N, C-alpha and C positions, 0 to 999 in steps of 0.2 A: 051349529051356527057359529060363525066366526065373529069375534068381537074386535072392534077397532077403538083404541083409546087415543084421543087427541092430546097433543102436547101444547104447552104455551106457544111454541113456535108455529103451530098450526093455526093459532088465532092471530098472533101479532107479527109473524114472520121473524126475521133475524135482526130487526132494528134494535140497537142497544138501548135507546131511550124508552122504547115501548116495553122491552123485556124488564128494564129496571123498574118502570112504573108497575108492571104486572106483579112484581114481588111485594109491592106495598098495598095491593088491592085486598079487600076482604075475601076470605076463603069462599064465602057463599057466591060472590060475584065471579070468582075464578071458576068455580065448579059449574055454574050456569053457563058461562061462555064456553067451557070445554065440552059441555053436553050439547051445545047448539051447533049449528053449521055456520055461525057468524065468523067472519074474518075482519080484522081491523087494520087500517093503514095509517091512521093519524093519532097523535096523542090526545087531541080533543075528543075524538070519537071514543077512544078507550076510556077516558075519564067519564064521559057521559054514560057509557054502558056500565062502568063500575058503580057509578052512583045509582043507576036504575036497578041493576041486578043485586046490589048490596043491601037493598032495603028489606 
């Protein structure tokens, strides 16, 4: 069985502001987003998910 690991760029794309914020997020939130199929396109959306998944 082949495993596929997502990268932060798979979640937020290559937007510098989103990648910069990604680095400040709790590790728990990062991991939950990487394990999901969610993609994010705005900073507000990423902040909301970071708060929700970081709890």
